[in-house]
BAVEX-587253 format. One line per 5 residues: their letters; for each residue x, y negated, z of C-alpha. Coordinates in steps of 0.001 Angstrom, whole numbers, plus 524288, in hexadecimal, padded with zeros to 5 digits. Layout:
<recs>
A> X/Y/Z  ...
</recs>
This chain:
<recs>
QVQLV> 800B5/7FE84/80132  805A5/7F196/7FD32  8040B/7E969/8050D  803E8/7DB56/7FEE5  8059D/7CC5B/806D0
ESGGG> 803C0/7C0D8/7FF55  80828/7B368/803A8  80A02/7A5B4/7FDD2  7FC91/7A005/7FEF7  7F90A/79410/80287
LVQAG> 7F286/78690/7FF6D  7F631/77F22/7F375  7F2DB/773A1/7EB36  7EDF3/774BE/7DDCE  7FB85/773B8/7D542
GSLRL> 80261/77B66/7E02F  809A3/78821/7E0E3  80975/793A5/7EAAC  81211/7A04B/7E9D9  80A73/7AC96/7EF87
SCAAS> 812F8/7B7DB/7F35E  81025/7C637/7F5B3  816DB/7CF4C/7FD10  81552/7DDB5/7FA1E  81975/7E7B8/80482
VRTFS> 81B7F/7F4C6/7FAB4  82714/7FCA0/7F7C5  82948/7FBCF/7E865  82398/7EDBF/7E60D  8286F/7EDA4/7D7D0
SYGMG> 81E35/7F771/7D549  812E3/7EFB6/7D76C  80D09/7E5AB/7CF63  80825/7D8D6/7D654  7FE44/7D00A/7D5E4
WFRQA> 7F807/7C48A/7DAB2  7E769/7C18C/7DBD3  7DFD3/7B79C/7E15A  7D3F0/7B5C6/7E641  7CB01/7A953/7E811
PGKDR> 7BF88/7A83C/7F154  7B33F/7AEF5/7EA5B  7BAC8/7B366/7DE7C  7C1A2/7C0B2/7DB11  7CEB8/7C3FA/7DDB5
EFVAA> 7D5EB/7C0C5/7CF9F  7E37E/7C58B/7CA4D  7EE16/7B9C1/7CBC1  7FA3A/7BF89/7C6F1  80179/7CD0F/7C677
ISGSG> 81018/7D251/7C4A1  8160D/7DECA/7C247  81E20/7E6E8/7CB70  82BA6/7E121/7C482  826F8/7D2E3/7C1FC
STTRY> 8287B/7D3EE/7B363  819CA/7D0C4/7B14E  80E81/7C8F7/7B618  80195/7C6A4/7B35B  7F7FD/7B8B5/7B65E
ADSVK> 7EB8D/7B555/7B76B  7E801/7AB8A/7AD0D  7E425/7A1B5/7B71F  7F1B1/7A2A5/7BDF5  7FB41/7A46F/7B078
GRFTI> 80510/79A9C/7B146  80361/794DB/7BFBA  804B0/7A284/7C689  81075/7AAAD/7C755  812A3/7B8E6/7CCB4
SRDNA> 81EF2/7BD44/7D0A5  82546/7C890/7DA18  8327C/7CBD9/7DFE3  8320E/7D938/7E22B  83E4C/7D7BF/7EAA1
KNTVY> 83560/7D350/7F52D  828E1/7DA96/7F1A9  82107/7CDC1/7EDB2  81915/7C6EF/7E509  816FA/7B989/7E26A
LQMNS> 80DE3/7AF0A/7DB7F  81344/7A209/7D829  80770/79A6D/7D755  80875/78D96/7CF90  7FFF6/78174/7CC4E
LKPED> 7F458/7878C/7D4EB  7E75E/783F0/7D33D  7DB13/783DC/7DCA0  7D5F0/78FAE/7D574  7E1DE/79758/7DAB3
TAVYY> 7DBC6/796E0/7E89F  7DA90/7A4A7/7EC48  7E061/7B091/7F5AB  7EA2D/7B6B7/7ECF0  7ED5B/7C3FF/7EE46
CTAKP> 7F902/7CDA8/7EA04  7F7B3/7DB04/7E515  80104/7E62B/7E1DB  7FEB5/7F146/7D95D  80896/7FB0C/7D6D1
YSMVT> 80E9D/7FEBE/7CADF  80408/7F5CF/7C30B  80308/7E7B8/7BFA1  7F8ED/7E063/7C6D4  7EE96/7DB10/7BE81
STIYG> 7DF89/7D6B5/7C111  7DA48/7E427/7C369  7E677/7EAE0/7C872  7EBD5/7E7C1/7D5A2  7EFE0/7EEA0/7E242
SWGRG> 7F10D/7EB5D/7EF25  7EEF9/7DECD/7F4F9  7F3BD/7D45B/7FCB9  7EAAA/7CC1D/8061D  7EC27/7C08C/7FE8B
TQVNV> 7F0E8/7B238/8008F  7EA20/7A57C/7FEE3  7EC44/79AA6/7F54F  7E429/78E78/7F4B3  7E5F0/78588/7EA07
SS> 7E118/776AA/7EDBB  7DC63/76D86/7E404
</recs>
């Protein structure tokens, strides 16, 4: 069972930046595709970004392309989400997910962390 702990959320003004981190307690971190989802109040959880185990492949939701960057440090068992040019509509709880031997997609995901709250004020 993978344990995931997200951090880095907070309150930021529109146009600002935040970097989220997700630390994974797992032996073979590089074997896991990792991803970020988010859930705004009253809405379904939605896919944000994903990265392959090696870090060579990334995918993004259209709504965040060009503003968010996903990356990973396999030596630290950590995946990051750099969020720039934040908008009020990015306000949500952001969740990290890990899927063994697979790329995370909007319909393929695994264990979840507890999430970290991001609030973007206008």
